[in-house]
N, C-alpha and C positions, 0 to 999 in steps of 0.2 A: 402435380396438379395440372389439369388441362388449361392451357393459356386462355382459352375462351371463357372459362369459369373465373380464372384469376383476374381477368380484365372486365368482368361483369358483362361480357357480351351475352353469355348465357344468363338468362333472367331479364336483363335490360332489353334485349332485342329478340332473343331466341329461347325456346324451351330446350332442355337437354335433348341431345340426339346422338346417333352413331353415324359417322360418315359411311357412305355406301359407294362412293366413286372418287377417284383422285381428281383434284382441282389444282391446276398450276396457273399462277397469275404473275405477270412480270411487267414492269415499267422500264423501258429502255434496257432490257436484258438484266434488270435487277429483280430477283424473285421476291415476291411478297411473302414474308414469313410472319406468323403471329407476333404482333408487338413491334415489328420493324418501324423505324422512324423514317418517314418520307416527307420532304418539304413540298409545298405547292408547286414549285418549279419542276419537280421530278414527276408530277402526276398531271401535267397539262393535257396530254392526249390519252385517250382510252388505252388501257393496258392490253397486252396480248394475254389471251385466256385459252387454256387447253383443258378440255374435259376428258377424263379417262373413260373407263368402262369398256364393254366389248360388244355393244349392240347399238347400231345407229338408229334403230327404231324407237329407242327410249329418248324422250325429249326433255329438255331442261330449261328453266328460267334462271337467269343470273341477275342479281340486284346488288347495287352498291348503296348503302345507307349510312347516314351520319346520325347516331343517337345522341350526339352532344351539341346539336345546333340550337341556338346560335352560340352558346357557350356551355362548357361542362357544368358550371355551377348553376346555370339557369337554362336547361335544355327545353325551352318552351316550344320549339319547332320539332322536337323529337317525333319521329325519325325524319330526317330530310333525305329524300330519294334522289341520288345523284345519277343513277343509270339503271336501265332495265332492258334486258334482251331475252326474248322468248323463243321457243321452238328450236333450241340448239340441239342437234343430234348428238348422242353419246359418241365418244371417240373423236370429236371434232373440236371446234372453238367457236367463239362468238361471231366470227365472220360468216358462219353457216346459219346463224339465227336471224331473228327479226328484231331490230332495235325499236322498242315501243316508247322508251323515254331516252332522249338523246343524252349522251355523256356530258355532264357538267362537272368541270374539274373542282376538286375540293379547295377552298380558300378560307380556312379558319381565320377569324379576326382575333379571337382571344382563347387562350387555353390550348390544351392538347386534346384533339378530337380523335375518337376511334372511328376509323372508316372501315365498315364491315361489308365484306363480300359474302353473299349467301347464294348458294346454288340449290334450287328446288327441282325435284322431279315432277313433271307435269303428267296429267292423265292422258293427254294426247295433243295432236296439232290443233292450234286455234282455240285452245281452251282457257287461255289467259289473256286478259285485256288490260290496257293501260289505266292507271288510276287517274282521278280528276286533278289531283294536286301533288306537288312534290313534298310540301311541308306537312307535318303531323301525319306522316305515313306510318302504318303499322305493319311490319313484316308478318307478325303473328296473325293479324286479322286478314291480311291479304292471302296468306297461305290457307287459312280456313275457308275463305270465300271461294277460292279456286281449287281446293282439294290438293294442295301441293305438299310434298314431303321433303324435308330438308335432306339433301344428299351430301353437302359439304359446306364448310364456311371457314373463313379466315378474316383477319383484320390487320390494318396497320395504323400507326399513330401519325397524325398530321398536325402541324402547328405552323403559324405564320413564319415567313423566312427568317426573321430576326429572333424568333423564340428559341429558348433552350430549356433543357431539363426533362425529366421523365414524368410519367403519369404516376400520381399517388392515389392510393385508395384508403378509405377509412377502414379500420378493423370491423369485422362483421358485427361485433357486439355494440358498436356505437351507432348503428343505423336504425 
C-alpha cells in the first residue's frame, strides 16, 4: 500500500497522483522518508531539497503543509502552510526558486502531525502567487487556482519533543 494512502495524505490533502519527478528532502543530512519521525528540534531550519528531472525549463512549486493543525483530533486550521517556494527549475533545488512564504518550523503542541511536502509542476515562471493566510490553506484549491499538477509528495510525522508513540488510524469501516 502506498504510504501516502495509508497515512491518509491522499484524500485528506491530495488527490491520487503518479509521481513524475524525483524529490529528495533532507534535514541535517537525514532524508525524509514517508512516515519518518522527526522532532521539532530536527526541523528548525528549512531542509535541503533536490528536484530531479532532466529539463531546467520546467518549473516547480514546493509547499510544506500540516493537515493536523492545531491537533489531529480537531484539525480546525487544516491545512497550515509552513513553507512555499515557487519557480524552482527542474534538476535544481529550492535555493534556485523564489520563497513566497518563509519557512516556519513545525512545532506541534499535541498529537502527531503529518507534515506534507508537495511538489507541483507550474505552467510557467511567475504564474503562482502567495496565499493571503497560512491557516485553512487548501493544497487542492491552490493547485486548481494556479493550474498546478502534482509531481511528487512525501511526508514525515512530527510531535512535541517529549511526545512518544506512533500514528494510529481508524479502520476504513468506522469513518
